[in-house]
KOLTORMI-974934 format. One record per residue (C-alpha): residue in three letters; x, y negated, z negated. Coordinates in nm, 4 decimals, always signed. Each point is the difference from the previous one (the first is absolute). Layout:
BEGIN
REC    r         u         v         w
REC  ALA         X         Y         Z
...
//
This chain:
BEGIN
REC    r         u         v         w
REC  MET   -2.7853   +2.6007   +1.0244
REC  LEU   +0.1060   -0.3297   -0.1190
REC  ALA   -0.0660   +0.0689   -0.3459
REC  ALA   +0.1893   +0.3192   +0.0175
REC  ALA   +0.2633   -0.1887   +0.1512
REC  GLY   +0.0283   -0.2573   -0.2651
REC  PHE   -0.0249   +0.2247   -0.2778
REC  LEU   +0.2687   +0.2375   +0.1281
REC  THR   +0.2360   -0.2907   +0.0595
REC  ILE   -0.0413   -0.1565   -0.3379
REC  ALA   +0.0374   +0.3480   -0.1612
REC  LEU   +0.3192   +0.0642   +0.2166
REC  PHE   +0.1298   -0.3693   -0.1149
REC  LEU   -0.0772   +0.0768   -0.3755
REC  VAL   +0.1913   +0.3543   +0.0398
REC  ALA   +0.2875   -0.1403   +0.1763
REC  VAL   +0.0494   -0.2881   -0.2562
REC  LEU   -0.0391   +0.2242   -0.2977
REC  SER   +0.2092   +0.2439   +0.1047
REC  ARG   +0.2546   -0.2353   +0.0874
REC  ARG   +0.1033   +0.2244   +0.3239
REC  VAL   -0.0896   -0.3191   +0.2420
REC  SER   +0.0827   -0.3756   -0.1081
REC  VAL   -0.3099   -0.2412   -0.0462
REC  LEU   +0.1166   -0.1971   +0.3039
REC  LEU   -0.0323   +0.2920   +0.2412
REC  ALA   -0.3084   +0.1232   -0.1711
REC  LEU   -0.1711   -0.3310   +0.0409
REC  THR   +0.0763   -0.0292   +0.3582
REC  VAL   +0.0676   +0.3426   +0.1757
REC  LEU   -0.3272   +0.1820   -0.1508
REC  PRO   -0.2572   -0.2752   +0.1000
REC  ILE   +0.1503   -0.0382   +0.3469
REC  VAL   -0.0038   +0.3954   +0.0543
REC  ALA   -0.3459   +0.0004   -0.1234
REC  ALA   -0.1152   -0.2762   +0.2283
REC  ILE   +0.1165   +0.1688   +0.2812
REC  ALA   -0.1451   +0.3364   -0.0636
REC  ALA   -0.3346   -0.1584   -0.0639
REC  GLY   +0.0286   -0.1745   +0.3568
REC  PHE   +0.0828   -0.3595   -0.0929
REC  GLY   +0.3834   +0.0135   +0.1583
REC  GLY   -0.0949   -0.2638   +0.2338
REC  ARG   -0.0968   -0.2619   -0.2485
REC  LEU   +0.2701   +0.0638   -0.2418
REC  GLY   +0.1968   -0.3236   +0.0623
REC  GLU   -0.3249   -0.1783   -0.0675
REC  LEU   -0.0808   +0.1915   -0.3338
REC  ILE   +0.3548   -0.0377   -0.1154
REC  GLY   +0.0118   -0.3590   +0.1076
REC  LYS   -0.3391   -0.0840   -0.1821
REC  GLY   +0.1405   +0.2007   -0.3232
REC  LEU   +0.3281   -0.2276   +0.0114
REC  VAL   -0.1921   -0.3227   +0.0091
REC  THR   -0.2005   +0.0840   -0.2923
REC  VAL   +0.2843   +0.0680   -0.2199
REC  ALA   +0.2058   -0.2790   +0.1470
REC  PRO   -0.0833   -0.2576   -0.2534
REC  VAL   +0.0838   +0.2568   -0.3133
REC  ALA   +0.3337   +0.0671   +0.1661
REC  ILE   +0.0674   -0.3800   +0.0347
REC  MET   -0.1111   -0.0336   -0.3570
REC  ILE   +0.2423   +0.2810   -0.1183
REC  THR   +0.2907   -0.1175   +0.1728
REC  PHE   +0.0173   -0.3514   -0.1613
REC  ALA   -0.1375   +0.1345   -0.2911
REC  VAL   +0.2786   +0.2413   -0.0734
REC  LEU   +0.2594   -0.2784   +0.1244
REC  TYR   -0.1680   -0.2292   -0.2749
REC  PHE   +0.0288   +0.2109   -0.2988
REC  SER   +0.3241   +0.1612   +0.0955
REC  LEU   +0.1321   -0.3489   +0.0166
REC  MET   -0.1723   -0.0774   -0.3499
REC  VAL   +0.1532   +0.2659   -0.1560
REC  ASP   +0.3678   -0.0683   +0.1533
REC  THR   -0.0384   -0.3454   -0.1274
REC  GLY   -0.1132   +0.1502   -0.3884
REC  LEU   -0.3391   -0.1339   +0.0216
REC  PHE   -0.1151   +0.2873   -0.2138
REC  ASP   +0.3066   +0.0411   -0.2150
REC  PRO   -0.1367   -0.1633   -0.2988
REC  ALA   -0.3312   +0.1761   +0.0149
REC  VAL   +0.1929   +0.3207   +0.0266
REC  ALA   +0.2121   -0.0707   -0.2908
REC  ARG   -0.3146   -0.0853   -0.2059
REC  VAL   -0.1697   +0.3190   +0.0972
REC  LEU   +0.3150   +0.2055   -0.0857
REC  ARG   +0.0328   -0.1812   -0.3459
REC  TRP   -0.3768   +0.0977   -0.0583
REC  ALA   +0.0130   +0.3645   +0.1351
REC  GLU   +0.3344   +0.0540   -0.2292
REC  GLY   +0.0961   +0.2573   +0.2927
REC  ASP   -0.3224   +0.1717   -0.0582
REC  PRO   -0.1108   +0.1480   +0.3479
REC  LEU   -0.3474   +0.0567   -0.1475
REC  LYS   -0.0341   -0.3697   -0.0699
REC  ILE   +0.1271   -0.0901   +0.3408
REC  THR   -0.2718   +0.2174   +0.1663
REC  VAL   -0.2856   -0.1285   -0.1981
REC  GLY   +0.1137   -0.3370   +0.0437
REC  THR   -0.0132   +0.0820   +0.3699
REC  ALA   -0.3673   +0.1161   -0.0122
REC  LEU   -0.0760   -0.3457   -0.1900
REC  LEU   +0.1740   -0.2079   +0.2460
REC  THR   -0.1529   +0.1753   +0.3007
REC  LEU   -0.3631   -0.0420   -0.1132
REC  LEU   +0.0480   -0.3474   -0.0879
REC  VAL   +0.1695   -0.0847   +0.3386
REC  ALA   -0.2430   +0.2279   +0.1941
REC  LEU   -0.2988   -0.2409   -0.0992
REC  ASP   +0.0423   -0.1479   +0.3423
REC  GLY   -0.1454   +0.3009   +0.1406
REC  ASP   +0.2842   -0.0161   +0.2563
REC  GLY   +0.2345   +0.3089   -0.0208
REC  ALA   +0.2878   -0.1306   +0.2171
REC  SER   +0.0450   -0.3057   -0.2108
REC  THR   -0.0266   +0.2388   -0.3295
REC  PHE   +0.2672   +0.2078   +0.1613
REC  LEU   +0.2354   -0.2448   +0.1011
REC  ILE   -0.0379   -0.2055   -0.3242
REC  VAL   +0.0246   +0.2933   -0.2281
REC  ILE   +0.2548   +0.2150   +0.1382
REC  SER   +0.2332   -0.2771   +0.0526
REC  ALA   +0.0049   -0.0992   -0.3612
REC  LEU   +0.0147   +0.3250   -0.1616
REC  LEU   +0.2163   +0.2205   +0.2397
REC  PRO   +0.3112   -0.1804   -0.1459
REC  ILE   -0.0949   +0.1115   -0.3437
REC  TYR   -0.0605   +0.3714   +0.1398
REC  ARG   +0.3324   -0.0137   +0.1471
REC  ARG   +0.1722   -0.1221   -0.3180
REC  LEU   -0.1329   +0.2933   -0.2071
REC  GLY   +0.0224   +0.2667   +0.2217
REC  MET   -0.3619   +0.0470   +0.0435
REC  ARG   -0.1577   +0.1810   +0.3170
REC  ARG   -0.1238   -0.2143   +0.2501
REC  LEU   -0.2904   +0.2490   +0.0477
REC  VAL   -0.1379   -0.1127   -0.3324
REC  LEU   +0.0250   -0.3557   +0.1023
REC  ALA   -0.2146   +0.0784   +0.3316
REC  GLY   -0.2310   +0.2466   -0.1838
REC  VAL   -0.0760   -0.2442   -0.2980
REC  VAL   -0.0295   -0.2906   +0.2334
REC  CYS   -0.2445   +0.2046   +0.2274
REC  LEU   -0.2230   +0.0802   -0.2851
REC  GLY   -0.0405   -0.3541   -0.1103
REC  ALA   -0.0544   -0.1532   +0.3229
REC  GLY   -0.2515   +0.2781   +0.0965
REC  VAL   -0.2698   -0.0521   -0.2785
REC  MET   +0.0436   -0.3688   +0.0520
REC  ASN   -0.0951   +0.0272   +0.3720
REC  MET   -0.3432   +0.0549   -0.1372
REC  VAL   -0.0588   -0.3723   -0.0345
REC  PRO   -0.2536   -0.1423   +0.2174
REC  TRP   +0.2323   -0.2190   +0.1810
REC  GLY   +0.2160   +0.3051   +0.0684
REC  GLY   -0.0347   +0.1615   +0.3365
REC  PRO   -0.1914   +0.3160   -0.0983
REC  THR   -0.2899   -0.1515   -0.1910
REC  ALA   -0.0200   -0.2634   +0.2312
REC  ARG   -0.0403   +0.2262   +0.3038
REC  ALA   -0.2316   +0.2014   -0.1916
REC  MET   -0.2237   -0.3087   -0.0878
REC  ALA   +0.0136   -0.1040   +0.3523
REC  ALA   -0.1072   +0.3733   +0.1717
REC  LEU   -0.3072   +0.0427   -0.2843
REC  HIS   -0.0733   -0.3717   +0.0207
REC  LEU   +0.0236   -0.0172   -0.3841
REC  ASP   +0.1478   -0.2403   -0.2415
REC  SER   +0.2537   +0.0335   -0.3141
REC  ALA   -0.2981   +0.0104   -0.2447
REC  ASP   -0.1481   +0.3022   +0.2011
REC  LEU   +0.3494   +0.1473   +0.1000
REC  PHE   +0.2567   -0.1027   -0.2470
REC  VAL   -0.1651   -0.0852   -0.3313
REC  PRO   -0.0994   +0.3484   -0.0878
REC  VAL   +0.3187   +0.1497   +0.0467
REC  VAL   +0.2042   -0.2552   -0.2391
REC  PRO   -0.0329   +0.2540   -0.2814
REC  ALA   +0.1667   +0.2739   +0.2212
REC  MET   +0.2680   -0.2469   +0.1146
REC  ILE   +0.0771   -0.0962   -0.3577
REC  ALA   +0.0361   +0.3992   -0.0619
REC  GLY   +0.2110   +0.0132   +0.3103
REC  ILE   +0.2324   -0.2652   -0.1364
REC  LEU   +0.0553   +0.1616   -0.3245
REC  TRP   +0.0569   +0.3376   +0.1572
REC  VAL   +0.3005   -0.1924   +0.2087
REC  LEU   +0.1269   -0.1210   -0.3093
REC  VAL   -0.0315   +0.3501   -0.1778
REC  ALA   +0.1776   +0.1505   +0.3031
REC  ALA   +0.2881   -0.2561   -0.0022
REC  PHE   +0.0401   +0.0960   -0.3588
REC  LEU   +0.0303   +0.3817   +0.0844
REC  ILE   +0.2171   -0.0692   +0.2945
REC  GLY   +0.2259   -0.2228   -0.1797
REC  ARG   +0.0202   +0.2485   -0.2779
REC  ARG   +0.1455   +0.2449   +0.2492
REC  GLU   +0.2604   -0.2733   +0.0932
REC  ARG   +0.0830   -0.0498   -0.3515
REC  GLN   +0.0525   +0.3713   -0.0579
REC  ARG   +0.2247   +0.0287   +0.3108
REC  LEU   +0.1924   -0.3183   -0.0670
REC  GLY   -0.0036   -0.0886   -0.3742
REC  ILE   -0.0247   -0.3397   -0.1114
REC  ILE   +0.2927   -0.1858   +0.1351
REC  ASN   +0.2109   -0.2052   -0.2354
REC  LEU   +0.0567   -0.2844   +0.2232
REC  ALA   +0.2508   -0.1677   -0.2047
REC  THR   +0.2211   +0.3044   -0.0172
REC  ASP   -0.0463   +0.0410   +0.3727
REC  ARG   +0.1009   -0.3243   +0.0855
REC  ALA   +0.3137   -0.0019   -0.2424
REC  SER   +0.1159   +0.3342   +0.1443
REC  GLU   -0.0572   -0.1405   +0.3454
REC  GLY   +0.2647   -0.3196   -0.0856
REC  ASP   -0.0128   -0.3310   +0.1073
REC  ALA   -0.0300   +0.1290   +0.3831
REC  ALA   -0.3558   +0.0691   -0.0629
REC  PRO   -0.1729   -0.2771   -0.1277
REC  ASP   -0.3681   +0.0555   -0.1484
REC  THR   -0.2914   -0.0666   +0.2136
REC  GLY   -0.0508   -0.3691   -0.0154
REC  GLY   +0.3166   -0.0626   -0.1982
REC  ASP   +0.1290   -0.2199   +0.2709
REC  SER   -0.3304   -0.1269   +0.0591
REC  PRO   -0.0289   -0.3377   +0.2456
REC  VAL   -0.1867   -0.1697   -0.2995
REC  ARG   +0.3333   -0.0327   -0.2132
REC  GLY   +0.2124   -0.0708   +0.3219
REC  GLY   +0.1225   -0.2986   +0.1557
REC  GLY   -0.2080   -0.2748   +0.0824
REC  GLY   -0.0451   +0.0978   +0.3612
REC  ASP   -0.1036   +0.3373   -0.0979
REC  ARG   -0.2461   -0.1160   -0.2506
REC  ILE   -0.1691   -0.2291   +0.2573
REC  ARG   -0.0399   +0.2502   +0.2395
REC  PHE   -0.1379   +0.2620   -0.2582
REC  TRP   -0.2773   -0.2311   -0.0965
REC  ILE   -0.0759   -0.0850   +0.3616
REC  ASN   -0.0280   +0.3695   +0.0659
REC  VAL   -0.2177   +0.0430   -0.3055
REC  LEU   -0.2268   -0.2583   +0.1473
REC  LEU   +0.0013   +0.1356   +0.3291
REC  THR   -0.0954   +0.3394   -0.0892
REC  VAL   -0.2936   -0.1073   -0.2387
REC  ALA   -0.1219   -0.1848   +0.2922
REC  LEU   +0.0059   +0.2796   +0.2155
REC  VAL   -0.1701   +0.2032   -0.2638
REC  VAL   -0.2569   -0.2350   -0.0669
REC  VAL   -0.0586   -0.0156   +0.3747
REC  LEU   +0.0048   +0.3755   +0.0478
REC  LEU   -0.2738   +0.0194   -0.3134
REC  GLY   -0.2064   -0.2889   +0.1458
REC  GLN   +0.0175   +0.1722   +0.3468
REC  TRP   +0.0372   -0.3632   +0.1372
REC  ALA   +0.1870   +0.0947   +0.3188
REC  ARG   +0.0818   +0.3311   +0.2045
REC  LEU   +0.2368   +0.1914   -0.2017
REC  GLU   +0.2512   +0.0305   +0.3040
REC  VAL   +0.0229   -0.4023   +0.0557
REC  VAL   +0.0372   -0.0132   -0.3900
REC  PHE   +0.3222   +0.1986   -0.0004
REC  VAL   +0.1666   -0.1329   +0.2888
REC  VAL   -0.0392   -0.3597   -0.1341
REC  ALA   +0.1153   +0.1116   -0.3428
REC  PHE   +0.2759   +0.1792   +0.1481
REC  VAL   +0.1132   -0.2608   +0.1954
REC  LEU   +0.0032   -0.2448   -0.2723
REC  ALA   +0.1975   +0.2273   -0.2229
REC  LEU   +0.2545   +0.0581   +0.2500
REC  LEU   +0.0493   -0.3694   +0.0309
REC  VAL   +0.0536   -0.0392   -0.3572
REC  ASN   +0.1846   +0.2809   -0.0926
REC  ARG   +0.1820   +0.1028   +0.3430
REC  PRO   +0.0383   -0.3152   +0.2018
REC  SER   +0.2900   +0.1399   +0.2121
REC  TRP   -0.0443   +0.2203   +0.2924
REC  THR   +0.3103   +0.2019   -0.1409
REC  GLN   -0.2198   +0.0472   -0.3434
REC  GLN   -0.2986   +0.0652   +0.2065
REC  GLN   +0.1862   +0.3020   +0.2005
REC  GLU   +0.0917   +0.1443   -0.3226
REC  LEU   -0.3454   +0.0095   -0.1055
REC  PHE   -0.1208   +0.1563   +0.3010
REC  GLU   +0.3016   +0.2811   -0.0105
REC  LYS   -0.0545   +0.0666   -0.3146
REC  HIS   -0.3951   +0.0615   -0.0137
REC  GLY   -0.0784   +0.0424   +0.3559
REC  TYR   -0.0168   +0.3814   -0.0069
REC  ASN   -0.2716   -0.0119   -0.2607
REC  VAL   -0.1898   -0.1936   +0.1947
REC  VAL   +0.0462   +0.2098   +0.3132
REC  LEU   -0.1104   +0.2872   -0.1957
REC  VAL   -0.3085   -0.1485   -0.1602
REC  THR   -0.1236   -0.1592   +0.3451
REC  THR   +0.0665   +0.2989   +0.1881
REC  MET   -0.2187   +0.2067   -0.2201
REC  ILE   -0.2787   -0.2616   +0.0428
REC  PHE   -0.0004   -0.0206   +0.3682
REC  ALA   +0.0385   +0.3950   +0.0091
REC  ALA   -0.3555   -0.0122   -0.2124
REC  GLY   -0.1237   -0.2326   +0.2737
REC  VAL   +0.0583   +0.2801   +0.2501
REC  PHE   -0.1849   +0.2178   -0.2192
REC  THR   -0.3096   -0.1954   -0.0708
REC  GLY   -0.0026   -0.1461   +0.3330
REC  VAL   -0.0222   +0.3452   +0.1649
REC  LEU   -0.2475   +0.1527   -0.2451
REC  ASN   -0.2247   -0.2860   +0.0059
REC  GLY   +0.0241   -0.1036   +0.3788
REC  THR   -0.0819   +0.3791   +0.0932
REC  GLY   -0.3151   +0.0340   -0.2222
REC  MET   +0.1709   +0.2450   -0.2100
REC  ILE   -0.0992   -0.1567   -0.3451
REC  GLU   -0.3365   -0.0784   +0.1127
REC  ALA   -0.0558   +0.3575   +0.0918
REC  MET   +0.1334   +0.1337   -0.3077
REC  ALA   -0.2129   -0.2583   -0.2045
REC  ARG   -0.3094   +0.1640   +0.1941
REC  ALA   +0.1170   +0.3790   -0.0645
REC  ALA   +0.0663   -0.0734   -0.3668
REC  VAL   -0.3320   -0.1329   -0.0660
REC  GLY   -0.1568   +0.3146   +0.2331
REC  ILE   +0.1403   +0.2690   -0.3096
REC  VAL   -0.2346   -0.1529   -0.2661
REC  PRO   -0.2270   +0.2764   -0.0874
REC  HIS   -0.3795   -0.1087   +0.0116
REC  GLY   -0.0374   +0.1020   -0.3648
REC  ALA   +0.3209   -0.1655   -0.1185
REC  GLY   -0.1517   -0.3313   +0.0786
REC  GLY   -0.0503   -0.1021   -0.3617
REC  ALA   +0.3718   +0.0554   -0.1180
REC  LEU   +0.1025   -0.1939   +0.3022
REC  PRO   +0.1343   -0.3034   -0.2176
REC  VAL   +0.1974   +0.2137   -0.2348
REC  ALA   +0.1567   +0.2053   +0.2881
REC  VAL   +0.0764   -0.3318   +0.1922
REC  ALA   +0.1756   -0.1282   -0.3542
REC  LEU   +0.2119   +0.3321   -0.0186
REC  THR   +0.1180   +0.0020   +0.3753
REC  SER   +0.0339   -0.3962   +0.0128
REC  MET   +0.3730   -0.0125   -0.0916
REC  PRO   +0.1242   +0.3354   +0.1935
REC  LEU   -0.1815   -0.1518   +0.3231
REC  SER   +0.2329   -0.3090   -0.0212
REC  LEU   +0.2705   +0.2248   +0.1601
REC  VAL   -0.2686   +0.0706   +0.2745
REC  PHE   -0.1863   -0.3146   +0.0645
REC  THR   +0.1050   -0.3524   +0.0639
REC  PRO   -0.2205   -0.2157   -0.2206
REC  ASP   -0.1694   -0.1358   +0.2941
REC  ALA   -0.0808   +0.3284   +0.1344
REC  TYR   -0.1664   +0.1052   -0.3228
REC  TYR   -0.1912   -0.2898   -0.1091
REC  PHE   -0.1209   -0.1047   +0.3278
REC  GLY   -0.0309   +0.3654   +0.1474
REC  VAL   -0.0420   +0.2643   -0.2767
REC  LEU   -0.1682   -0.2293   -0.2674
REC  PRO   -0.2943   -0.1060   +0.1904
REC  VAL   -0.1077   +0.3316   +0.0858
REC  LEU   +0.0836   +0.1553   -0.3209
REC  ALA   -0.2283   -0.2696   -0.1572
REC  GLU   -0.2648   +0.0693   +0.2613
REC  THR   +0.0289   +0.3873   -0.0970
REC  SER   -0.0347   -0.0901   -0.3886
REC  ALA   -0.3105   -0.2280   +0.0741
REC  ALA   -0.1687   +0.2998   +0.1952
REC  PHE   +0.0367   +0.2266   -0.3196
REC  GLY   -0.1473   -0.2636   -0.2271
REC  GLY   +0.3511   -0.1514   -0.1353
REC  SER   +0.1295   -0.3516   +0.0197
REC  ALA   +0.2181   -0.1543   +0.2611
REC  ALA   +0.1705   -0.2277   -0.2585
REC  GLU   +0.0784   +0.3417   -0.2051
REC  VAL   +0.1872   +0.1246   +0.2630
REC  GLY   +0.1845   -0.3344   +0.0601
REC  ARG   +0.1201   +0.0007   -0.3491
REC  ALA   +0.1055   +0.3535   +0.0382
REC  ALA   +0.2273   -0.0789   +0.2911
REC  ILE   +0.1821   -0.3150   -0.1539
REC  LEU   +0.0838   +0.2476   -0.2998
REC  GLY   +0.2818   +0.1586   +0.2400
REC  GLN   -0.0120   -0.1138   +0.3675
REC  MET   +0.2880   -0.2019   +0.0344
REC  THR   +0.0048   -0.1125   -0.3262
REC  THR   +0.1706   +0.2565   -0.2169
REC  GLY   +0.0859   +0.1589   +0.2907
REC  PHE   +0.1449   -0.2877   +0.2425
REC  PRO   +0.3592   -0.0191   -0.1243
REC  LEU   +0.0572   +0.3722   +0.0915
REC  SER   -0.1885   -0.0189   +0.3595
REC  PRO   +0.2348   -0.0018   +0.3184
REC  LEU   -0.2980   -0.1960   +0.1592
REC  THR   +0.0654   -0.3150   -0.1574
REC  ALA   +0.3073   -0.2291   +0.0240
REC  SER   -0.0046   -0.0652   -0.3481
REC  THR   +0.1078   +0.3390   -0.0830
REC  PHE   +0.3423   -0.0550   +0.1998
REC  ILE   +0.0500   -0.3340   -0.1553
REC  LEU   -0.0075   +0.1748   -0.3710
REC  LEU   +0.2067   +0.3085   +0.1454
REC  GLY   +0.2539   -0.2458   +0.1836
REC  MET   +0.0660   -0.2335   -0.2896
REC  SER   +0.0260   +0.2962   -0.2602
REC  GLY   +0.2423   +0.1980   +0.2421
REC  VAL   -0.2397   +0.3333   -0.0478
REC  ASP   -0.0923   +0.2487   +0.2386
REC  LEU   -0.3909   +0.0130   +0.0957
REC  GLY   -0.0004   +0.4033   -0.0436
REC  ASP   +0.1733   -0.0437   -0.3407
REC  HIS   -0.2381   -0.2721   -0.1206
REC  GLN   -0.3168   +0.1706   +0.0898
REC  ARG   +0.1190   +0.3228   -0.1687
REC  PHE   +0.0754   -0.2016   -0.3309
REC  ILE   -0.2974   -0.2277   -0.0316
REC  PHE   -0.2711   +0.1717   +0.1893
REC  GLY   -0.1342   +0.1665   -0.3131
REC  TRP   +0.0191   -0.3036   -0.2131
REC  ALA   -0.1537   -0.1775   +0.2724
REC  PHE   -0.2748   +0.2374   +0.0000
REC  GLY   -0.0486   +0.0384   -0.3465
REC  THR   -0.0937   -0.4124   -0.0082
REC  THR   -0.2507   +0.0671   +0.2349
REC  LEU   -0.1428   +0.3160   -0.2193
REC  VAL   -0.0040   -0.1856   -0.2996
REC  MET   -0.1984   -0.2910   +0.1610
REC  SER   -0.2484   +0.2351   +0.1799
REC  VAL   -0.0618   +0.1446   -0.3441
REC  VAL   -0.1022   -0.3144   -0.1617
REC  ALA   -0.1640   -0.1348   +0.3190
REC  VAL   -0.2580   +0.3021   -0.0702
REC  ALA   +0.0036   -0.0430   -0.3724
REC  THR   -0.0996   -0.3857   +0.0520
REC  GLY   -0.2414   +0.0570   +0.2685
REC  ALA   +0.2031   -0.1893   +0.2744
REC  VAL   +0.0014   +0.3500   +0.2073
REC  SER   -0.2911   +0.2712   -0.0318
REC  VAL   +0.0243   +0.3502   -0.0228
//
C-alpha cells in the first residue's frame, strides 16, 4: 500500500511537472499531502511537514544569503572584467562559451558540493549568456552535466554514502571507476561542444564590436566601465570584493564551516562595504527580493514533499518493492542493471533513501547470486544522484540551479535528460570494459 502510494505520488508529480499542467510549487505540496491523507496519515501531517521543513531550513537560509551576496557582487561589477575577457576570447562565439561553461563547471565542482558550484558558476556566466542572447536552458543544462559527473568524487555525497552503506573505502569503490569518470568528463565536453554548435547555428558568431557600435554610448561594453578603472573608492571596493569572494570560495571548497553561516557572514560584510546605508540596502532587497522568495519557496516546498514521503515510510516501502522485482535468474546482471537505472532513479529516490535503503539490499542480492557488493556500489554512483542530481526534484541543489538561471524544472528536464543519461551510459560501458562492473 505505502509503496504503491509512493510510486503513484512520484509518477503524478513527474507527469504534472513535465506536462506543465500544474506548477512545481503545487505539485511539491498538494500531491504528497493528498497521498498522506489517502494512506491514513492525515493526523500526522503537521509533524511530517514540520520535519521536512526543518530538514531543508539550512539550505533555504544559505540560498537566501547566497543569492543576495552574488546579486550584490554582480551589481557592483565584480564579474565585469572576467566577463569582458571571456567575451574577447570567445569573440562572440556561442560554441566557445558553451565549452568554457563545461570546463569552468568541472573545475569548480571539484569541491563535490553542487550548491556552491551552481552559485559560483551561474553567477559568473549568466551575464555572458545574456550579453550574447544565448538560452539560459543551455547554461543550466551544461552546468548540470559538469556538476553531475564531478559529484562522483569520494568527498561528494553519493560516493560517501555508498562507502558508508557498504562499509567500503575509496580504493574499493571509487578508484576502479576513475577511468569511467574520465570518460564521463570527456562526454560532457563533447556534449557541450554539440550543444554549443546548435547555439552557434541559431545565433551565429556575434560581432561584439559592431554590436556595441550600433548600440552607441548608452550601452557600454560589459566591463567597459569596470570599477577597476573607476575612481579610487571604486577600485578599493572592487579589490575588497575580490578578496572577500576569494575567501568565500576557499572556505566553501575547504568546507571549514556550515554553508549557511559562511554566506550570512559574507553577505553582511559585503553589505557594509558596498551598501552601508539603509536606503541602499532597501534598494538591494527590492531589486533581488523576488528571486530570493522564488527560490526559497521552492526549497521549502521540496521539504514538504520529502518530509511526507520519508515520514510516512513510503520511500522505504518503495525501496523494498524495487528490490523485490529482481528475477532470480537475473542476479548475475544486477550490477549492470543498477548502473543503467541509477540515473533515472535519481528522480524517484532521495540519496539517503537509495544509498541507505535500496543499495544495501541490492548488494546483498548480488552477493547471493555470486556477485560483488562493491560492483553494485560502483554501478550506483555512475548515475544515482551524480549525473542525475541536478535534474531531481528531491534535492534542494536543483532549485538553486533553476532559481539562479531562471529556468523551469520541466523545461530543464526535457532539455538535458538525454545528455545526462548519455553520461551514465558512456561511463557504464567503460566501467564494464575495465572490469569495474561485471556483466
